[in-house]
C-alpha positions in Angstrom: -147.6 87.3 -65.6 -149.6 88.2 -62.4 -148.6 85.0 -60.8 -144.9 86.0 -61.3 -145.3 89.3 -59.5 -146.5 87.8 -56.2 -145.9 89.7 -52.9 -142.7 87.6 -52.3 -141.4 88.3 -55.8 -142.0 92.0 -55.4 -140.1 92.0 -52.1 -137.2 90.2 -53.7 -137.2 92.7 -56.6 -137.2 95.6 -54.1 -134.2 94.1 -52.3 -132.3 93.7 -55.7 -132.9 97.3 -56.5 -131.7 98.4 -53.1 -128.6 96.3 -53.5 -127.9 98.1 -56.8 -128.4 101.4 -55.1 -126.1 100.5 -52.2 -123.3 99.6 -54.6 -123.7 102.9 -56.5 -123.9 104.9 -53.2 -120.8 103.1 -51.8 -118.8 103.7 -54.9 -119.9 107.3 -55.1 -119.3 108.1 -51.5 -115.9 106.3 -51.5 -115.0 108.4 -54.5 -115.9 111.6 -52.7 -114.1 110.6 -49.5 -111.0 109.7 -51.5 -110.8 113.2 -53.0 -112.0 115.1 -49.9 -115.3 115.9 -51.7 -113.4 117.8 -54.4 -114.8 116.1 -57.6 -112.5 118.2 -59.8 -109.4 116.5 -58.3 -110.7 113.1 -59.2 -112.1 113.7 -62.7 -109.5 111.6 -64.3 -110.7 108.6 -62.2 -114.5 109.2 -62.5 -115.0 107.1 -65.7 -113.1 104.2 -64.2 -115.2 104.4 -61.0 -118.4 104.2 -63.1 -117.1 101.2 -65.1 -116.1 99.5 -61.8 -119.6 100.1 -60.3 -121.2 98.7 -63.5 -119.1 95.5 -63.1 -119.6 95.2 -59.3 -123.4 95.4 -59.5 -124.0 92.3 -61.7 -121.3 90.3 -59.9 -122.9 91.2 -56.5 -126.4 90.2 -57.7 -125.2 86.9 -59.0 -123.2 86.0 -55.8 -126.1 87.1 -53.6 -128.6 85.0 -55.5 -126.3 81.9 -55.4 -125.7 82.6 -51.6 -129.5 82.9 -51.1 -129.3 86.4 -49.9 -132.8 87.1 -51.2 -134.4 84.2 -49.4 -134.1 85.1 -45.7 -137.1 85.5 -43.4 -136.2 89.1 -42.5 -138.0 89.1 -39.2 -136.2 86.0 -38.0 -132.6 86.9 -38.9 -130.0 85.7 -36.3 -126.4 86.5 -35.5 -125.4 83.5 -37.6 -127.3 84.9 -40.6 -125.6 88.2 -40.2 -122.2 86.5 -40.3 -123.3 84.6 -43.4 -124.4 87.9 -45.1 -121.1 89.5 -44.3 -119.3 86.6 -45.9 -121.5 86.8 -49.0 -120.8 90.5 -49.3 -117.1 90.0 -49.0 -117.1 87.2 -51.6 -119.1 89.4 -54.0 -116.7 92.3 -53.6 -113.6 90.3 -54.1 -115.0 88.6 -57.2 -116.1 92.1 -58.5 -112.5 93.4 -58.1 -111.0 90.4 -59.9 -113.4 90.7 -62.8 -112.8 94.5 -63.1 -109.0 94.0 -63.1 -109.4 91.2 -65.7 -111.1 93.7 -68.0 -108.5 96.4 -67.4 -110.3 98.6 -64.8 -107.9 100.0 -62.3 -108.6 102.3 -59.3 -106.5 104.1 -56.8 -105.4 101.5 -54.2 -107.1 103.1 -51.2 -110.4 103.0 -53.0 -110.4 99.2 -52.9 -110.4 99.4 -49.1 -112.9 102.3 -48.7 -115.7 100.8 -50.9 -116.2 97.5 -48.9 -116.1 99.5 -45.6 -119.2 101.3 -46.8 -121.0 98.7 -48.9 -120.8 95.7 -46.5 -122.4 97.4 -43.5 -125.2 98.9 -45.7 -125.9 95.5 -47.3 -126.1 93.6 -44.0 -127.7 96.5 -42.1 -130.5 96.8 -44.7 -131.4 93.2 -44.3 -131.2 93.2 -40.5 -133.2 96.5 -40.1 -136.6 94.7 -40.1 -135.6 92.4 -37.3 -134.5 95.3 -35.1 -137.5 97.3 -36.0 -139.7 94.4 -34.9 -138.0 94.2 -31.6 -138.2 98.0 -31.0 -141.9 98.3 -32.0 -143.4 95.2 -30.4 -146.5 95.8 -28.4 -145.6 96.7 -24.8 -149.2 96.4 -23.6 -149.3 92.7 -24.6 -145.9 92.0 -23.1 -147.1 93.4 -19.7 -149.9 90.7 -19.6 -147.4 88.0 -18.5 -144.0 88.2 -16.9 -142.1 85.1 -17.8 -139.2 83.2 -16.2 -137.5 81.0 -18.7 -135.8 77.8 -17.4 -132.9 76.7 -19.6 -130.2 78.8 -21.3 -129.4 76.1 -23.8 -130.8 75.5 -27.3 -134.4 75.2 -26.1 -134.1 78.6 -24.3 -132.5 80.2 -27.4 -135.3 78.9 -29.6 -137.9 80.4 -27.3 -136.1 83.8 -27.3 -135.8 83.7 -31.1 -139.4 82.8 -31.5 -140.5 85.5 -29.0 -138.5 88.2 -30.9 -139.5 87.2 -34.4 -143.0 85.8 -34.4 -144.9 87.4 -31.5 -146.7 84.1 -30.9 -145.4 83.9 -27.3 -147.3 86.6 -25.4 -145.7 88.2 -22.4 -142.3 89.6 -21.4 -139.4 87.3 -20.6 -137.8 88.9 -17.5 -135.1 86.5 -16.6 -133.6 83.0 -17.2 -132.6 80.2 -14.8 -130.0 77.7 -15.7 -128.0 75.2 -13.5 -124.8 75.9 -15.3 -123.1 78.2 -12.8 -120.7 79.6 -15.5 -123.7 81.3 -17.1 -124.9 83.1 -14.0 -124.9 86.9 -14.2 -124.4 86.8 -18.0 -127.0 87.8 -20.6 -128.6 85.7 -23.3 -130.1 88.0 -26.0 -130.3 90.8 -23.5 -132.0 88.6 -20.8 -130.3 88.1 -17.5 -129.4 84.5 -16.5 -130.3 85.0 -12.8 -129.1 81.7 -11.2 -129.8 78.0 -10.8 -132.9 76.1 -9.9 -132.6 77.1 -6.2 -133.1 80.7 -7.2 -136.5 80.1 -8.9 -138.6 81.2 -5.9 -136.4 84.3 -5.4 -136.5 85.2 -9.1 -140.3 84.8 -9.1 -140.6 87.3 -6.3 -138.0 89.8 -7.5 -139.2 90.0 -11.1 -142.9 89.6 -10.2 -143.1 86.5 -12.4 -146.6 85.2 -13.4 -145.6 82.4 -15.8 -142.7 79.9 -16.0 -141.7 78.3 -19.3 -139.6 75.1 -18.9 -137.4 75.1 -22.0 -135.2 72.1 -21.6 -136.8 69.6 -24.2 -134.1 67.0 -23.6 -134.5 66.9 -19.8 -136.3 63.8 -18.5 -137.1 61.9 -15.4 -135.6 62.9 -12.0 -134.1 66.2 -13.0 -137.4 67.4 -14.6 -139.3 66.3 -11.5 -137.0 68.1 -9.1 -137.2 71.4 -11.1 -140.9 71.2 -11.5 -141.4 70.4 -7.8 -139.7 73.7 -7.1 -141.8 75.5 -9.7 -145.1 74.2 -8.4 -144.4 75.8 -5.0 -144.7 79.2 -6.7 -148.0 80.8 -7.7 -147.0 80.8 -11.4 -148.5 78.9 -14.3 -146.0 76.4 -15.7 -145.7 75.5 -19.4 -143.4 73.2 -21.3 -141.6 73.4 -24.6 -142.3 70.3 -26.7 -139.8 67.5 -26.9 -136.9 68.0 -29.3 -138.0 64.9 -31.3 -141.4 66.5 -31.9 -139.7 69.7 -33.1 -137.2 68.0 -35.4 -139.9 65.8 -37.0 -142.1 68.8 -37.6 -144.9 67.6 -35.4 -144.9 70.8 -33.5 -143.2 74.2 -33.5 -141.2 75.7 -30.7 -144.0 78.2 -30.2 -146.4 75.4 -29.5 -145.6 75.6 -25.7 -147.9 73.2 -24.0 -149.5 73.2 -20.6 -147.8 71.0 -18.2 -149.2 67.5 -17.8 -149.3 65.4 -14.6 -147.2 62.7 -16.2 -144.3 65.2 -16.2 -144.2 64.9 -12.3 -144.4 61.1 -12.0 -140.6 61.0 -11.5 -139.5 57.9 -13.5 -138.2 57.3 -16.9 -140.7 55.9 -19.4 -140.6 52.3 -20.5 -138.5 51.9 -23.6 -139.4 49.3 -26.2 -136.9 46.7 -27.4 -137.3 47.6 -31.1 -135.4 44.6 -32.4 -137.6 42.3 -30.3 -140.8 44.1 -31.5 -139.8 43.9 -35.1 -139.4 40.2 -35.1 -142.7 39.8 -33.1 -145.0 41.9 -35.3 -143.5 42.4 -38.7 -145.3 40.6 -41.4 -147.7 39.0 -38.9 -151.5 39.2 -38.8 -152.4 41.0 -35.6 -155.8 41.3 -34.1 -156.8 43.8 -31.3 -160.1 43.4 -29.5 -161.5 46.6 -28.0 -159.3 48.4 -30.6 -161.3 51.6 -30.4 -160.7 52.2 -26.7 -157.9 54.2 -25.0 -155.5 51.4 -24.7 -156.7 49.4 -27.7 -156.3 52.4 -30.1 -152.8 53.2 -28.9 -151.9 49.5 -29.3 -153.1 49.8 -32.9 -151.0 52.9 -33.5 -147.9 51.2 -32.1 -148.4 47.9 -34.0 -148.9 49.8 -37.3 -145.3 51.1 -37.0 -143.8 47.6 -37.2 -145.3 46.7 -40.6 -147.8 43.9 -39.8 -149.1 41.8 -42.7 -152.6 42.8 -41.5 -154.0 44.7 -38.6 -157.6 43.6 -37.6 -159.5 45.9 -35.2 -162.5 44.6 -33.4 -164.8 46.9 -31.4 -168.5 47.1 -30.6 -168.6 50.9 -30.6 -168.6 52.0 -34.2 -167.7 55.7 -33.6 -164.4 54.9 -31.9 -163.6 52.3 -34.5 -164.3 54.7 -37.4 -162.2 57.5 -35.9 -159.2 55.1 -35.5 -159.7 53.7 -39.0 -159.6 57.2 -40.5 -156.5 58.2 -38.5 -154.6 55.1 -39.6 -155.6 55.5 -43.2 -154.4 59.2 -43.1 -151.1 58.1 -41.6 -150.3 54.9 -43.5 -152.6 54.9 -46.6 -152.2 51.7 -48.6 -149.0 50.7 -46.7 -151.1 49.3 -43.9 -153.6 46.4 -44.6 -156.2 47.5 -42.1 -159.5 45.7 -41.4 -162.2 46.9 -39.0 -164.9 44.6 -37.7 -167.8 45.8 -35.6 -168.5 43.0 -33.3 -169.0 42.2 -29.6 -166.9 39.5 -27.9 -170.1 38.6 -26.0 -171.4 37.1 -29.2 -169.7 33.7 -29.4 -170.5 32.9 -33.0 -169.5 36.3 -34.3 -166.2 36.1 -32.3 -165.4 32.7 -33.7 -166.3 33.9 -37.2 -164.0 36.9 -37.1 -161.0 34.9 -35.8 -161.6 32.2 -38.3 -161.8 34.7 -41.2 -158.5 36.4 -40.5 -156.6 33.6 -38.5 -154.3 36.0 -36.7 -150.9 35.2 -35.5 -151.3 37.4 -32.4 -154.3 38.6 -30.5 -154.2 41.6 -28.1 -157.3 41.4 -25.9 -158.3 44.8 -24.7 -162.1 44.6 -24.8 -163.6 44.8 -21.3 -166.0 46.8 -19.1 -163.7 48.7 -16.7 -165.6 51.3 -14.7 -165.7 50.1 -11.1 -168.9 51.7 -9.8 -170.9 50.7 -12.9 -169.8 47.1 -12.7 -170.5 47.1 -9.0 -174.1 48.0 -9.9 -174.3 45.6 -12.9 -172.3 42.5 -12.0 -174.1 40.2 -14.4 -173.0 42.4 -17.3 -169.4 42.4 -16.1 -169.6 38.6 -16.2 -171.1 38.4 -19.7 -168.5 40.8 -21.2 -165.3 40.4 -19.1 -165.5 36.7 -18.2 -167.5 35.0 -21.0 -166.3 37.5 -23.6 -162.7 36.7 -22.7 -163.4 33.0 -22.8 -164.9 33.2 -26.2 -161.8 34.9 -27.6 -159.5 32.5 -25.8 -161.3 29.4 -27.2 -161.4 31.0 -30.7 -157.7 31.6 -30.5 -157.0 28.0 -29.6 -159.3 26.6 -32.3 -157.9 28.7 -35.1 -154.2 28.4 -34.4 -153.3 31.8 -32.8 -149.7 31.7 -31.7 -149.9 34.3 -28.9 -152.7 35.8 -26.9 -152.0 38.9 -24.7 -154.7 40.1 -22.3 -154.9 43.5 -20.8 -155.3 43.2 -17.0 -155.3 45.7 -14.2 -153.9 46.3 -10.7 -157.5 46.0 -9.5 -157.3 42.3 -10.2 -154.8 42.0 -7.3 -156.7 41.2 -4.1 -159.8 42.7 -5.7 -162.2 44.6 -3.6 -164.7 45.3 -6.4 -166.5 43.2 -8.9 -164.7 44.6 -12.0 -161.3 43.6 -10.5 -162.7 40.2 -9.5 -163.8 39.6 -13.1 -160.3 40.6 -14.4 -158.7 38.2 -11.9 -161.0 35.5 -13.1 -159.9 36.2 -16.7 -156.3 35.7 -15.5 -157.4 32.4 -14.1 -158.9 31.5 -17.6 -155.4 32.0 -19.1 -153.8 30.0 -16.3 -156.0 27.1 -17.1 -154.7 26.8 -20.7 -151.7 24.7 -19.7 -151.8 22.3 -22.6 -152.8 24.8 -25.3 -150.6 25.3 -28.3 -151.4 29.1 -28.0 -149.2 31.0 -25.6 -151.3 33.1 -23.1 -150.2 35.9 -20.9 -151.6 38.9 -19.1 -150.2 42.4 -18.6 -151.1 44.1 -15.4 -150.7 47.9 -14.9 -152.2 50.7 -12.9 -154.2 53.8 -13.8 -153.6 55.2 -17.3 -153.3 59.0 -17.5 -155.6 60.4 -20.1 -157.6 57.3 -20.8 -161.4 57.4 -20.9 -162.7 57.9 -17.4 -159.3 58.5 -15.8 -159.0 61.1 -13.0 -156.8 63.7 -14.6 -159.2 64.8 -17.4 -161.9 64.9 -14.7 -159.8 67.2 -12.5 -158.9 69.5 -15.5 -162.6 69.8 -16.4 -163.5 70.6 -12.8 -160.7 73.3 -12.6 -161.9 74.8 -15.9 -165.4 75.1 -14.5 -164.1 76.9 -11.4 -164.1 73.9 -9.1 -164.5 72.2 -6.8 -162.3 69.2 -7.4 -164.0 66.1 -5.9 -162.1 63.3 -4.3 -163.7 60.2 -3.0 -161.1 60.0 -0.2 -158.0 62.2 0.4 -156.0 59.2 1.5 -156.3 57.3 -1.8 -153.0 56.4 -3.5 -152.6 55.0 -7.0 -150.0 53.9 -9.5 -149.9 55.8 -12.8 -148.6 55.4 -16.3 -149.1 57.0 -19.7 -151.2 55.5 -22.6 -148.1 55.0 -24.8 -146.3 53.3 -21.9 -149.2 51.0 -21.3 -149.3 50.0 -25.0 -145.6 49.5 -25.2 -145.6 47.3 -22.1 -148.3 45.2 -23.6 -146.3 44.8 -26.9 -143.0 43.9 -25.3 -144.7 41.5 -22.8 -146.3 39.8 -25.7 -143.0 39.4 -27.5 -141.3 37.8 -24.5 -144.3 35.9 -23.2 -144.4 32.2 -22.3 -147.4 30.2 -21.0 -149.4 31.6 -18.1 -147.3 34.6 -17.1 -148.5 37.9 -15.6 -146.3 40.8 -16.5 -146.0 43.8 -14.2 -144.5 47.2 -14.8 -142.2 48.9 -12.3 -144.3 52.1 -12.0 -142.2 53.8 -9.4 -143.7 55.1 -6.2 -147.5 55.3 -5.9 -149.0 58.8 -6.0 -151.5 60.3 -3.6 -154.5 61.5 -5.6 -154.8 64.5 -3.2 -151.2 65.5 -4.3 -152.2 65.2 -7.9 -155.2 67.4 -7.4 -153.2 70.1 -5.5 -150.4 70.0 -8.1 -152.7 70.4 -11.0 -154.4 73.4 -9.4 -151.0 75.0 -8.8 -149.8 74.2 -12.3 -152.8 76.0 -13.6 -151.7 79.2 -11.9 -154.2 78.9 -9.1 -154.0 78.3 -5.4 -155.5 75.2 -3.8 -158.3 75.8 -1.3 -158.4 79.5 -2.2 -159.1 79.6 -5.9 -160.2 76.0 -6.2 -161.6 73.9 -3.4 -161.0 70.2 -2.9 -164.0 68.3 -1.6 -164.1 64.8 -0.2 -167.2 62.9 -1.2 -166.6 59.4 0.2 -165.4 56.2 -1.4 -167.5 54.7 -4.2 -168.8 51.1 -4.0 -166.0 48.6 -4.3 -163.2 51.3 -4.2 -160.2 50.7 -2.0 -157.6 53.3 -0.8 -154.7 51.7 -2.5 -153.9 49.4 -5.4 -151.5 46.5 -5.6 -149.7 45.3 -8.6 -148.8 41.8 -7.5 -150.4 39.0 -5.6 -147.0 37.6 -4.3 -144.1 40.0 -4.2 -141.7 37.2 -3.4 -142.5 35.4 -6.7 -141.1 37.9 -9.1 -138.7 37.3 -12.0 -136.7 39.9 -13.9 -136.9 40.2 -17.6 -134.6 41.7 -20.2 -136.4 45.0 -19.7 -135.4 46.4 -16.2 -138.9 48.0 -15.9 -140.9 44.8 -16.6 -141.2 41.9 -14.2 -143.1 38.6 -14.5 -145.0 36.7 -11.9 -145.5 33.0 -12.3 -149.1 32.0 -11.2 -150.2 28.8 -9.7 -152.1 26.9 -12.4 -155.8 26.0 -12.3 -156.9 23.0 -14.2 -159.2 23.4 -17.2 -161.7 21.1 -15.5 -161.8 23.4 -12.4 -162.3 26.4 -14.6 -165.1 24.8 -16.5 -166.9 24.1 -13.3 -166.6 27.8 -12.3 -167.8 28.9 -15.7 -170.9 26.7 -15.5 -171.8 28.0 -12.1 -171.4 31.6 -13.3 -173.5 30.9 -16.4 -176.2 29.4 -14.3 -176.3 32.4 -12.0 -176.5 34.9 -15.0 -179.0 32.8 -16.9 -181.3 32.4 -13.9 -181.0 36.1 -13.2 -179.8 35.7 -9.7 -179.7 38.9 -7.6 -176.7 41.1 -7.7 -175.9 40.3 -4.1 -175.9 36.5 -4.8 -173.7 37.0 -7.9 -171.2 39.0 -5.9 -171.1 36.3 -3.2 -170.7 33.6 -5.8 -167.7 35.5 -7.3 -166.1 35.7 -3.9 -166.2 31.9 -3.6 -164.6 31.5 -7.1 -161.9 34.1 -6.7 -160.2 33.4 -3.3 -158.5 36.8 -3.1 -161.7 38.7 -3.6 -162.4 40.7 -0.4 -164.7 43.5 0.7 -163.4 47.1 0.6 -163.9 47.5 4.3 -161.5 44.6 5.0 -158.7 46.4 3.1 -159.6 50.0 3.8 -159.9 49.6 7.6 -156.3 48.3 7.7 -155.1 51.2 5.6 -157.1 53.7 7.6 -155.4 52.4 10.8 -152.0 52.8 9.4 -152.7 56.2 7.7 
């Protein structure tokens, strides 16, 4: 009994009683108006009016229940809801009249017009009153904390205004709206002026004393978004984004979950799109193995692969915490629908690597396990050789021995004309794949630039430094880099693997390279701060092995297009298996005999012809800068 009379039930019962009272009041007041408040003149009709009201009340309640008039969220009622309520009230009244006539209840003709003119406004108004009360009584003190400019007078903007008016979860006062549709300029959306187009953003910021800009065009991508945000970042305002419309529709986020802007929103190119049909044929019902599956790229690869229904997904990682977190995430998402296996193993251990590959006999291996931090590998070159070079060779030989059909290695732009030891080891790994000319396994490498948000990437570091009050530290203000997102990197790897043939290196068209100094300045501005005033940017000098720019290709004249306009392939000159084995033996001897770091670095330069010192490259760049 107590469960029945919940707070929601009590509210519904109260509205039902109010509806009954409204019908009685409308009938009574109509009766008085009809006879000029002289009840004695209408005595003959009084009994009929009472009978009419007793018929109209139950009919109204039934129609309102069927039309879900008792299930609205009162604080969130919209103009569309009010139209629907008016229609429900009209339907209830017409049916009530028909039923009363059917049972022989007849009223003076003008009463049939007076009653709905009173009842319908009261029924709709009573339900809308809470919305208007919320708008009138919202806390002004809180609104004054932020003065908001809203970009977008479309559905995204409407959703923000509705969320602002009903939930109170968007603090601040929306002062004006900017939209590129000139037909909307000077008009009002929910009482907020549409001031002008994107060119008027700086003017509106100054005129309305704006402190925060909300970008509310969830469907806007690529060039348009970049142009608008580039205008916004010239203002002193904090900039925030409404989530993508897909995230809202699928329930992943709410409109009120406005996020802080990310640097990837300013990269100025469309994201790589997967060929879903190609992926489905490549991964569905296949046994897929990912080495380094707990890392930034490896874990995203696993998430993407799981969507395509592999027969089995095998994750290999030497770090148990990352592997465990990924395992629990995939179990929560897919449950028993995904046959997931996690193996804690190091690719440096030859026997363990062979044992895992033999146990699962995968159709496809994605090789993401590697040491990647440039300064650390510069200081520990023998460890880079053991893990990156010999670890990769162990996985390659295991793949050949146990019949793996495709092997896809994650490479890096640092492998192109490398100036650091980590890049040189990754270039050597590409050479390992090039040497497998006669193998039944198809080998390929996927080469891309810096990955935003990955472990050790620059953007999380900058954000942390800003949160701590600065300064932001740059190794050199001239540095430029190519950037991509983690999902893009994973998708590139998957599609490259699907289309791969022997000994190819796949490269993503990553747009124009970005100056790290620009990224730092933009991130400060987008945090609502002023570079060099609120947050300093300090140059601390290049790290060992670091160069001012990265290249994606060894030979730009040797590119071939693929079905994906954003992905290119570079054919590499082959190296024989015999030559490679000689190189491996030399490296093994150097590591086993514990040669000095300097000797190991010099040895690697002799084995990787494109390996140069940073000074050779940076001096040229510095001259042209």
